[in-house]
C-alpha positions as CSV (number, residue, x, y, z in Angstrom):
1,M,0.0,0.0,0.0
2,K,2.9,2.4,0.7
3,D,3.6,4.7,-2.3
4,K,6.5,7.0,-2.9
5,R,4.2,9.8,-3.9
6,I,3.3,12.4,-1.3
7,Y,-0.4,13.1,-1.1
8,K,-0.8,16.7,-0.1
9,K,-3.3,18.4,-2.5
10,I,-6.9,17.2,-2.2
11,M,-9.9,17.9,-4.4
12,L,-13.3,17.2,-2.9
13,I,-16.3,17.1,-5.2
14,S,-20.0,17.3,-4.6
15,P,-22.0,15.8,-7.5
16,P,-24.6,17.5,-9.7
17,G,-28.3,17.6,-8.9
18,K,-30.9,15.3,-10.4
19,V,-34.7,15.7,-10.7
20,Y,-37.1,12.9,-11.8
21,V,-39.5,13.9,-14.6
22,Y,-42.9,12.2,-14.8
23,P,-44.1,10.7,-18.1
24,D,-46.3,13.8,-18.7
25,G,-43.2,16.0,-18.5
26,T,-43.8,17.4,-15.0
27,P,-40.7,17.5,-12.7
28,A,-41.3,15.5,-9.5
29,S,-39.6,18.3,-7.5
30,R,-37.9,21.6,-7.9
31,K,-34.2,21.9,-8.4
32,H,-32.5,22.5,-5.1
33,S,-29.0,22.8,-3.7
34,S,-27.8,22.0,-0.2
35,P,-24.4,23.1,0.9
36,P,-22.0,20.1,1.0
37,I,-21.4,20.5,4.7
38,G,-19.8,17.1,5.1
39,L,-17.1,18.1,2.5
40,A,-16.7,21.4,4.3
41,Y,-16.0,19.6,7.6
42,I,-13.5,17.3,5.9
43,G,-11.9,20.2,4.1
44,A,-11.6,22.2,7.3
45,N,-9.9,19.3,9.1
46,L,-7.5,18.8,6.2
47,L,-6.6,22.5,6.2
48,Q,-5.9,22.2,10.0
49,H,-3.5,19.4,9.1
50,N,-1.7,21.4,6.5
51,Y,-3.2,19.8,3.4
52,E,-4.2,21.9,0.4
53,V,-7.9,21.6,-0.3
54,E,-10.2,22.5,-3.2
55,I,-14.0,21.8,-2.9
56,I,-16.1,21.8,-6.1
57,D,-19.9,21.9,-5.7
58,M,-20.9,20.7,-9.2
59,N,-24.6,21.5,-8.4
60,V,-24.1,25.1,-7.4
61,E,-21.3,26.0,-9.8
62,G,-23.4,24.8,-12.8
63,Y,-26.8,25.3,-11.4
64,E,-28.3,26.8,-14.6
65,Q,-26.8,24.0,-16.8
66,E,-29.3,21.3,-17.5
67,E,-29.3,18.1,-19.5
68,Y,-32.4,15.9,-20.0
69,R,-31.6,12.2,-19.7
70,E,-34.9,10.4,-19.7
71,P,-36.5,10.4,-17.2
72,F,-34.2,12.9,-15.3
73,I,-33.0,16.4,-15.5
74,I,-29.3,16.5,-14.5
75,Y,-28.1,20.0,-13.5
76,G,-24.7,21.2,-12.6
77,L,-21.2,21.2,-14.0
78,N,-20.6,18.4,-16.5
79,N,-17.9,15.7,-16.4
80,D,-15.7,17.5,-19.1
81,E,-15.7,20.6,-16.9
82,I,-14.5,18.6,-13.9
83,V,-11.8,16.8,-16.0
84,E,-10.6,20.3,-17.0
85,R,-10.6,21.5,-13.4
86,V,-8.6,18.5,-12.4
87,R,-6.1,19.4,-15.1
88,Q,-5.9,22.9,-13.9
89,S,-5.5,22.1,-10.2
90,N,-3.6,18.8,-10.5
91,P,-4.7,17.4,-7.1
92,D,-2.9,14.3,-5.7
93,I,-6.2,12.6,-4.8
94,I,-9.9,13.1,-5.6
95,G,-12.7,12.6,-3.1
96,I,-16.3,12.5,-4.1
97,S,-19.3,12.6,-1.8
98,V,-22.4,10.5,-2.7
99,L,-25.1,11.3,-0.2
100,F,-28.0,10.0,-2.3
101,S,-28.2,6.7,-4.1
102,M,-30.1,8.3,-7.0
103,L,-26.8,10.1,-7.9
104,I,-24.6,7.1,-8.1
105,D,-24.9,6.7,-11.8
106,Q,-23.7,10.3,-12.4
107,V,-20.9,9.7,-9.9
108,Y,-19.8,6.5,-11.6
109,E,-19.8,8.4,-15.0
110,L,-17.6,11.1,-13.4
111,C,-15.2,8.6,-11.8
112,K,-14.8,6.8,-15.1
113,A,-14.2,10.0,-17.0
114,L,-11.6,11.0,-14.5
115,K,-9.8,7.6,-14.5
116,D,-9.8,7.6,-18.3
117,V,-7.8,10.8,-18.3
118,Y,-5.9,10.6,-15.0
119,P,-5.4,6.8,-14.2
120,E,-2.7,7.6,-11.7
121,K,-5.0,9.8,-9.4
122,P,-6.6,7.8,-6.6
123,I,-10.4,8.3,-6.3
124,I,-12.1,7.8,-3.0
125,L,-15.8,7.9,-2.4
126,G,-17.7,8.6,0.8
127,G,-21.2,9.5,1.9
128,Q,-24.4,7.5,2.6
129,H,-24.4,5.5,-0.6
130,P,-20.8,4.2,-0.4
131,T,-21.2,3.7,3.4
132,G,-24.3,1.5,2.8
133,T,-23.0,-0.4,-0.3
134,P,-19.2,-0.4,-0.1
135,L,-18.6,-3.7,-1.9
136,E,-20.8,-2.7,-4.8
137,V,-19.0,0.7,-5.1
138,M,-15.6,-1.0,-4.8
139,G,-16.5,-3.4,-7.5
140,Q,-16.1,-0.5,-10.0
141,S,-12.7,-0.5,-11.6
142,F,-12.5,3.3,-11.6
143,I,-12.9,3.6,-7.8
144,D,-9.9,3.0,-5.6
145,Y,-11.2,3.6,-2.0
146,V,-14.4,3.9,0.0
147,L,-14.3,5.6,3.4
148,R,-17.4,4.7,5.4
149,G,-19.2,6.8,8.0
150,E,-18.2,10.2,9.3
151,S,-14.9,10.9,7.5
152,D,-13.8,14.3,8.8
153,S,-11.1,12.7,11.0
154,T,-10.6,9.4,9.2
155,F,-9.8,11.2,5.9
156,V,-6.7,12.7,7.5
157,E,-5.7,9.2,8.9
158,F,-6.2,7.8,5.4
159,L,-3.9,10.4,3.9
160,K,-1.3,9.8,6.6
161,A,-1.4,6.1,5.7
162,L,-1.0,6.8,2.0
163,N,2.0,9.0,2.9
164,G,3.6,6.2,4.8
165,E,3.1,7.6,8.3
166,H,1.2,4.5,9.5
167,S,-0.4,1.4,8.2
168,I,-3.5,1.5,6.0
169,N,-5.0,-1.0,8.5
170,E,-5.1,1.7,11.1
171,V,-7.7,3.7,9.1
172,K,-11.2,2.9,10.4
173,G,-13.9,2.2,7.9
174,L,-11.7,2.0,4.8
175,Y,-12.3,-0.3,1.8
176,Y,-9.4,-0.6,-0.6
177,K,-8.1,-3.0,-3.3
178,N,-5.1,-5.1,-2.6
179,N,-3.9,-7.1,-5.7
180,G,-7.4,-7.0,-7.1
181,R,-9.0,-8.2,-3.9
182,I,-11.3,-5.8,-1.9
183,E,-10.2,-5.5,1.7
184,N,-11.5,-3.4,4.6
185,T,-10.3,-2.2,8.0
């Protein structure tokens, strides 16, 4: 698990929004945006531990951008825009929050787009969906890690493990791949 790279620059991403559209064309709900408070907690703790952090809220930053994919309206920044932001920022690792299971397909598409362009950048998922279904999420070839539960403290421990400061097995709630096998702590 120990890597010679130093992981210091972190990009945290909140996915786009999604609204179901009934067969008659009526949206099931209004577009909305909730602050990614969990990512803010993680980011604040990372800053306190001298990591560089960038948080992207795809929903807010691209709120007026909409794409209809039957039967949904997806709104927010698109994957190409995130791939470009990663190019510009060049983070060492990318963390993505998935609070709602209805967003997992969009998150998988984003992770695949990122891995296709940046295969060397680790991608870690957290939030309610990965916490509830870590084996399903880890079964995706474009996802490297899942951190279960509240991650504001464990994300720092995870980075310390990647940076060789302690064993990966000391990180609570972590799922990772070891020679193609999914393991957890």
